[in-house]
C-alpha positions in Angstrom: 0.0 0.0 0.0 1.3 3.5 -0.9 0.2 6.9 0.3 -0.4 9.6 -2.2 -1.1 13.3 -1.5 -3.0 15.2 -4.2 -4.1 18.8 -4.6 -7.5 18.8 -6.3 -9.5 21.7 -7.6 -13.0 22.2 -6.1 -14.7 21.0 -9.2 -13.0 17.6 -8.8 -13.1 17.4 -5.0 -16.7 18.3 -4.4 -18.1 15.5 -6.5 -15.9 13.1 -4.6 -17.3 14.4 -1.3 -20.9 14.1 -2.6 -20.3 10.5 -3.8 -18.6 9.7 -0.4 -21.6 11.0 1.5 -24.1 9.2 -0.8 -22.3 5.9 -0.4 -21.2 6.2 3.2 -17.5 5.9 2.3 -14.6 8.3 3.0 -13.5 10.7 0.3 -10.2 8.9 0.2 -11.9 5.5 -0.5 -14.0 7.0 -3.3 -10.9 8.7 -4.8 -9.0 5.5 -4.6 -11.8 3.6 -6.2 -12.0 6.1 -9.0 -8.3 6.1 -9.6 -8.2 2.3 -9.6 -11.1 2.1 -12.1 -9.4 4.6 -14.3 -6.0 2.8 -14.3 -7.5 -0.6 -14.8 -9.8 0.4 -17.7 -8.9 -1.1 -21.0 -7.9 1.2 -23.8 -10.7 2.3 -26.1 -11.7 -0.4 -28.5 -9.6 -3.1 -26.8 -12.7 -5.1 -25.7 -13.7 -5.3 -29.3 -10.2 -6.1 -30.6 -10.2 -9.5 -28.8 -13.0 -10.5 -31.1 -11.2 -9.5 -34.2 -11.0 -12.5 -36.6 -13.4 -14.5 -34.5 -16.1 -14.4 -37.1 -15.7 -15.2 -40.8 -17.0 -12.1 -42.7 -16.1 -13.5 -46.1 -14.1 -10.3 -46.7 -10.3 -10.8 -46.9 -9.5 -7.1 -46.8 -11.8 -6.1 -44.0 -9.0 -4.8 -41.7 -7.6 -2.6 -44.4 -11.0 -1.3 -45.8 -13.2 -1.3 -42.8 -14.0 2.4 -43.3 -15.1 1.7 -46.9 -17.4 -1.1 -45.8 -18.9 1.0 -43.0 -19.5 3.9 -45.5 -21.2 1.5 -47.9 -23.4 0.1 -45.2 -24.4 3.6 -44.1 -25.1 4.6 -47.7 -27.3 1.5 -48.2 -29.1 2.1 -44.9 -29.9 5.7 -45.8 -31.1 4.7 -49.3 -33.3 2.1 -47.6 -34.8 4.7 -45.3 -35.5 7.1 -48.2 -37.3 4.3 -50.1 -39.6 3.5 -47.1 
């Protein structure tokens, strides 16, 4: 266990106080939980990356052209909505 001293602006500290009061915890415990959650969060998109290649899309160039395919799908969806 390590001790850390932080200087926090009021706009950060006050929500910690409110959450501590609402949950019956100390401000330190709430701040520690928030920091722990923040540090342990996966990088954006990493939860999805573990599924990359798990399904056969039938497209051999999906990784290189994913933006093209998304654009085509969006175009097709918009055309479909206009025809409805």
